[in-house]
N, C-alpha and C positions, 0 to 999 in steps of 0.2 A: 504494499500502499504506502501509493507517494502523494498524501497529503497537502495541499498547498492554498495559499488566499491568490484568485484569480479575479480579474476585472474585466469586465464584457460591458457594450452599449445598448441600448433599448429605447428606441425611438429618441436619439440624441442625447440621452443621457447617462452616466456612469453609473453602472451598479459594480458593487463588489459578492463574491460569495465564497465560498469552502467547498474546494473540489479534489475529485480522488483518479490519477491520471491513471490509466490503466492500457494494457496493449489488448486487441481485440481481432480476433481474426474474421476475415472475412468468409463468402460461399465461396471464391474462387481462391481459397486457400492465403492469399496474401494478409501481412499483418499491417493494423494500423492504429493510431492511438486515437483511445478517446475516454475525455472526463466526465466524470460522474458528479453531479450537483450532490452535497451532503447537506450543504444549510445554504439560505439566502438572507443574505446581512442587509440589503439593501442599498440605497444610496450611496454613492461614495463620500458625497459633501455631509453626508450626517453625523462623518467622523473625521471631519477637517479641525486638526489640532489650532489651525493659527497662528503656524511654521513658514506658510509660505509650501512652495515647488517641493516634489519629491514625496507627497501624503502619502502616495500606495506604497513609495518603499518602506516609508517609517510603518507603516501599519503590517506590510509584510515579516519585517523585520520582527514587529510586537507578537504577530500571530509566531513567529517558528521560538519565541520566548516563552509563550504563551502566558501573556498577557495583554494581551488583546481580548476585550469583552465580547464573547461569542454566545452569549445568551443558553451555554450549556457546559458541562464539564470537558475539559479536554481529551479523558479517559473513555468518553462516549464515543469520543470521533469513529474510530475505528466501527463499531458496531453499524454505524449511523453508515458511513461510506460503503457496507456491505448491502443493506438493505436498499442504498441509492439508485437510482436509474439513470440513463445518462443523457447528456446536452448536446444540445451544436453550440460553439462558442459564439461564431460570429455570425448571426443568421442573414439570410439576404433578406434587402430592403423590403421587396412585394414580389413575391413570386406566384401565391396561388391564394388571395384575399379573399375570402367569405364574410359576410354580416353573419354577426351574431346579437346585435342591438335586439334584432325581432323577439328574442329570449322575453323581455320586457313585454312582447305586445301579446304574447304567446300567456304569458301568466295571466293577464287582464281577462285576454279571449275567453279562458277559463276559467276564471273568477265572476265575470259578469255574468256565466250560464249557457253564453253561445252555443258553445262545443256540445254541450248537454242536449238542448233542444235538437240539434240536428244529426245527432247519433239517435234519437229517436226519433228524427224522420228518416233516417237512412235504414233505421231497421222496419218500420212499420211498413215505409213505400217501396220498400225491399230493394231500394236502391243499389247498385251493382257497382257504381264509378266510385270516386275519393269524395266524396261529398264534404266532407268535414274539411280536407285538407284544401279541396278548391275553394272554401270559403275564406278559409284563414289566410291563403293569399292572394283573395280579392283585397281581404281587410288591410294585411300588413302593407303591399303595395301600395292601396290608396294612401298608407302613413310616409311610408319612408319613399315612396318614389311614382309618384300617380301617372299613369300610362293607360291606354285602352283597353279594354279587356284584351284582346290579342297580345298587346306589348305586355303586359303583366304575367299572361300565360309563359313569354318566350322567354321574361326573366327570370322564371322561377328559379332557376339554377346559381343565385345571386345567394343563398343564404347557405349555411354552411351543413345543417342538416338539411334533405328534403321536410320539405313544407306539405309536399301533396305529392304520391305516385301516381299521378297521373298522366300518359300518352297521348290523349286525344284531348286536340284544344276544344273541340266542339263539346268537350262534357264541362268546360265551363257556363257553356249557353244555357245546358239543361242542370248545372248548377245555379244559374239564375232563376229560375222556374219555381225551382223547390226554396226558393229563398223569398220570394214573392209570397210562395203558398206559407210561410212561416212566418211573417213579419209580425205580424200581431202576436204570435207567441215568442218569439224573441225577445221583442218592446217589452212583455210585461214579466219575462225571465229578466230582464235584466234592471226592470223596476222594482222588481221584488229582492236581486241580492243587492242593488245599492241602499235599499231602506235598512235591509235587516245588517248590514255591513257597519263599519264605525265612523264611515263618513254619515248615513242617514240621507233620510228624505227632509228636506226642511219646506214645509208647503204650508205654511202660513201665509204666507205671498207667492203666487206664483206667475210665470209669465207666459207670453203668447203672441206670436207673430207670425206675418207672414211674408214671403218675397217668391219669387220665381226665375226660372232657369229658362236660358233657350237654345236652341237646336242648330246645327250646322246644317239648314235645309231651308227652304223659303216655303214648303207647302206641309200644312198639318192635315189632320186626318180628318175623316168624315164619322160622325157618329154612325152607330147600327139603330136602326127601328125593325121594332117589329113589323113582320106582317102577316097575311091571313095566306091561304091554299095557294092561292092564284099569284102570288108575291106581291102583291099590292100592299102599301102602308098602311097600317091600323092608326085610324085617329081618336083622341081624346073627347071630353065633350066640349073643350073649346075648338076643335077641328084641325090641333096641332097634332103632328106624328110622335107617335108611341116611341119613347127610346128606349130599346135595349140594351146596348151599352154605349156611355159617354170616354169617347177615346180622350186621349190625356193634350197629344198635341194639337193646341190651337193658339191661333191668332187675339192676342189680348194687350194690356196696358203692360208694358214691359218694363220693368225697375232701373234697369239698366238703357235705355231707351233702344232695345232691337227692334227690328222688324220683323224678325222670323218668329215662330210659332215658338210659344214657353210652355211649362209647365208650371203651377205651382205648388207649395210645399208651407204648410203649417205647422209650425215645430212650437212644443211645450216645456218648459223647465221651470226648475225648481228655484228656490231664494237663493240656493247654493250656486247656480248657473251650471246646474248637471242635468242635461235632458231629460224629459221622461216619455216622451210619445213624440211622433207625428204622424201628418198623413198627406198624401199626394191627392190634388185637384187638377182638372183641365185650365189648360191656360186662360180662357175665357171667365172663372169663375170670381165673382167678388168677394174682396175679403171678409165683409158678414155675414158671407153664406158660410164659409169654412169655420170661422165662429162658432158659431152656431154646432157645427156638426163636431167640434171639440171639443163643447160643454158636454156633449149628450152622448160622446164615446169615453170621453177622457176624466173630465170634471165631477161629472155628475155620477160616477162609476167607479173610481177610484179609491173609494173608503178614506180619504186623507183625513176629513173633520172635514170644519171649514175652513175653507181656499178663499182667500182673495186674489183674482185676477187682476193682474196687471196687461192692458193692451192699449194701442194706438187707435188714431182717428175711424181708420178703417173698419174700426170690428162694432162704432157707435151705433147703434140700431136698439130700439126700445124692446125687442123679440128677447133680443141676446143677452139684454140685463135682467130680463123676465126669468128667463130658464134659469138662472145665477141666484137669484134672491129666493126663486120659489124652493129651492132644495138647501136653502139656508146657507148657501154662502154669498161673496161680494163682488165687487170690479169697483177698479181704478181704472180710466178709461179717460182720454186727450178728448177736446171738442174742439172742430175748426172756429178760431177765435172771428177767420174772416169771414167764414157760412152763416156765424152765428151773429155777428155783430147787431144787426138792427131787427133781428126776430124780435117778436112780439113772444115772451115765454107764455107758457099756459097753466105756469104753476103757482101756488102759494105761499108766501111767506108763512114760516113756523113762530114768528114771534107775536105778541100782544094782538096788534093792529093787523095782524094777515095780510090778504090782500094780496094782489099779482105784482111779482117780480118783477124790476126793471131791465129794461134790455141793457145786453151786453156793452154797447158802445156808451149808455148813459153813467150805468156802475162804474164800467171803468173810469170815465173822463171826470169824474168825481172824487177829487182829494183824498176823502176821506178814506179813514180804517186800512192804510195803508201801513203792512211795518217794511220800512226801508233800509236797506244797506248802501255804504257809501263810501267812495274810495279817500284819499288824502288830501283831496282838496273839497269836497265836501260834496260831491256830484253822485247823483243816486244810479248807482249798479245794479240795483237789485230791489224791488220791491211785489209785496204780494199782499191778498187779502184772500176774505172768504165769506162765503154765504150759505143758508140753510134753506130749504122750500119741502113741501112738500109734491111727491110727485107720484102720478099715479102708472105703473107701468102691466103692460097686457102681451099678451100671444094670441098666435092669428086664431086660435081656438076660441077667442074670446074671454079669458081669464083673466083677472085683474089682481094688482095688489100694491097698494099704496104704501112707502116707504121716505123718510127723510133723508133727501139727497144732500151732498154738500157740494159747493162748487168753490175751487180754489182758481183764484186767476191771478197770474203773476208777468211780471215784465223782467225782463233781463237786458239790459244794455250790450251785452256780449250777442244775443240773439235778434235784437233790433239791428246794432250794424252788418252782422252775417246777410239779415232781410234786404238788408238797404241795396250793399252790392251782390245777391242774389235778382234783385228786379229790378235793379237800375238802367239795364237793356231793355228789359219790358216796356217800362216809363217810356224811354228814349222812342221805341219802337210807335209806341201809340203816336206820339209825338209827331214821327216823321209820315205816320198815314194820311195824316191831313193833306198832304202833299204830294202823295202817291198812295194811290188808294190801292193801287194793284199789292203793293206789301201785303194786302188783307189775306192773300189766299196763303201765306206763309201761317197763320196761326189764329185762322177763322175762328177756331172753337175758343177758345182763352179769352180773347179779345172782345167778343162779340158783348159782353157784360159794360163796357166799358166807353164804345163808341156806338153811333148811331149814324146809317150811310143810308145817304139820301139822292134821288133823284132832281135834278133842280136844272132851270132853264140857264146859264151862266149871264146872261144879260140882264134879265127881270127879277131872276131870284124866287121863280115861281117853282112850283114843285110838281116837275114833270118826269117824263121818261126819257132824260136827255145825256144827262153827264152824274155821274159820281159825286157828292160829296161828302167827307166824311166830317161828323161833329163830334169831339170827344165828350164824354158825360163826365163833368168835372167834379160834380158832387161823388161821383161813382169812384172815380180816379183818388179824391181826398179819401175816402173811405177806406180806399187800398191801400194808402200810406198811413192811415191813421194806425191798422192793425199790428203793423210791424213789432214787431218785439212781445207781443204778449201771448201767452199760452195758456187754456183754458182746459184744466182737469175736474171730471166729476166721480163722484165716488159714493157707493151704496154706505161707507162708514164713517158716519160724519162725527164718530166719538176720536176718529183719530185727530192730530195735529195738523195743521197748514203744513209744516216742514216735514212731518212724517209722510205728506201725502206727495208731497212734490220729491222727495229722497224716493221713495220706494217707484214711482214713477221713471224716476230716474234712471233707475234699476235693469229697463226695458233695454239697453245699451248694450248691455251682456249676450242677448240675443241676438241683436244687431250683429255683434261681433262673432259670433257661431255663425250666421248666416256667412260672413267674410271670411272666416277659416273652412267654410264648404266650398266655396266658390274660388277662393285663392288655394290658399294650403292643399285643400284636398283634392282640388280640380276637379270639383263635382260637373262645371259646365266649360264648355258647354259638352250636350249631351251627343254620345254616336252611337248609342243604340235605339233601336225604334219601335218595338214590340212592348205595350203598355205593360207587360208583366217582367220586362228586362228595364224598366225605366224605373219602375217601383223599387225593383230589386236593385239597382244602381243605389239610389239613395237611401236603401235599409244599409247598403255596404259603408256610406257617407256617416248615417247615424251611427253606426257601431263605433267607425273611427273615431267622429266628433266626440261620443263618449267616453272614449279609454282617453284621450287628450283630455277631458274637462277631467275625469279622474285622477290622471297624472297631475294638474296645474293645481287640484283641491289641496292634494297632497305635499305638495311643494309648497304651498302659502302655507299650510299648517306648520312644516317643517320648519319653516323660516319663521312662524310667531306673526304672521301678518293676516291681515281680516280676509275674510274669503268672499266678501262681498262689498270691500269698500271702492272708494273712485279709483283705486288705480286699477281694479281688475287682474286679470290674469297677467297682465304685462307686468307686473310687481315681480313675480315667482319666474315663471317663464314662459317665452312666446311658443306658439303650437309650431313656428317656423323652426326655432333654436331645439325644441326636443325633438322633433324630426331629424335635424342635421347631427345632432349627438347619437341618437341611435342607428342613423345611415351609418355612420363614419365608425361604428365599434366592428372592427372584426377582427377576424382569426386568420392568420396568415402564415400556412405550411410552409416550413421551412428544410421539410427533411426528415427521413427518421421517424417519423410518425410524430413529429412533435409543432406545436405550433407557437408563432410571435405575436399576441394581443396587441393590438392598438393601443394607445395610450388614453387612458380613461381621461376625457377631457372635465372642465371645473362642470359642465352643464349636465352631463352622464354622470358624475360625481354625484351631482345633489338631487338628481332623478332617482339614481339608487340607494342613498341616504334617505329620501323621504318614503319610500316604499318597503325601506327596510330588507336592503337587497344587498351582499358582499360579493366583490369579486375581485379575487388578491390572488389570481393565478400568474405566476412568471413562467412563461416558457414549458406550458402545461403538456399532457398527451391527449388525444381525442377521448379517451376515459373521463377524464378530467374534465373535460369540457363540457362531456354527456352530462357529466354530473351537477355542473354549474346550470344546465338549460333545466334540467329536474329541479332543481332549489328554486329556479326563478317560477317554475310552473305551480309552486304550491304559493305565489302571492296570495295576499288576503287586499279585500280592499278597505 
């Protein structure tokens, strides 16, 4: 035995270890030298004695003398050397690197119960292909390297251990069919696992919003109609064709100003910002219609106890509010200040005098009752006030319920300045239409409330059908300007303070961030699949991936001791982009003789592993050790 102190580099850093030099006979009979690691001592710089150059030589001398602290008795070295395995001294930089960051995603996939649901579906449906593996491939690829379904399948070899045993790409589309069928079961299982975990469900306040995603095609899909034996469309009592199946790809109002067909997604999440459920709708579906569907499918069936749902103005419909309060739940919903500015409210105040409440424009311009915030110069930067009134809600069946509703009106200088900038061009456009009426063709729809077009005789001014003259409705324009900076929120929870209502409404920005993650980080759009079932399955994959990201971000914030619902949001812990990069760059590089060099654990990856209670301290491990690491990650707890 020849035991000595060795120095080697790993990812640019000098490490020291105790090794045993041995002679080894190869299969061809030739003799080679091989070194066996007895004990890794860590970074060389940890042993810096402050005496400058020659540190390694001084450490080797101390080791020979038996005075170097090695964490074990020197008489133990022979036994350790006999039991140790060989290593390669200078591994190549990059020979065959494969991703092992997906070990974290595999642990989350199992902890959320997705694999369990799919194994049951595979058994009951007698599915012969690798359903679970292909589903994993789709989800891991969506987080680490978003591509088309074909591209994701072709990149399946990037992982150290096979994620799927599939050898036929068509099986990935069959997997989409099953994912579509099992979507609700997967969502329910994930919800149940999160609710029972250390994270739990925080559902006193929940959030709902809708966005849409576009397709790379100009053609939508026609609905399928009910027909008689002769193939003629069956009609309802109003003479309209009976729809058998509504298709998803439809032209509608795109959030991204796209003219191509879109599909709508309604996302429901808890106060921690972790998704609860989602639904997909045809692109021409109104937002308030999706809200009604979500209330009936999720809020009123989840068994969360009383829930206050926060949503934006698109969900503001009397029937939606009734459906919530009729089941003992509540709402915090914005109301368009512009649309309701001069409207005469039908509700009566709750004070001793009662009587109808004033229009929003009168109440807002009345300087009394505002709570204000000021800057250093004394100028108002924010102001708010509220009022309560009795309001009767009803549904389409005629059921009625009277509640006390509270309206909070606030004005923000930052919001005002942003609106002025956003609408400056529109006001200038209206002014220019006086001299150039042809411009009306560009924005006819939005402009019609602020202008009137007359046909006049240019000489007499008599109203005739001779030439177009544009007349600006100055009162309407002044009203439009007066609303800038104002925001109105209505709620069934009159007992909450104005600040509590505003803060809870602002939490809606976290669901908007979730949509951004799906669209950008997960590249949820443009959508390249076209069958409705495959479209729904595509977004199930995005939903599972998003939930995994949110779980990690929640755990990171908890680990750092930072608030999970604060203004900083997830950005104060780790972003989705940084998380994907940290996991994507964690690789195992095969360097020969069955040994692997692991990439350096970055600060972000270290933060993720620490927050999830996972450890990785391997140095040049063998395949069996990496497999053991994978198995340890698979036992991850939420």
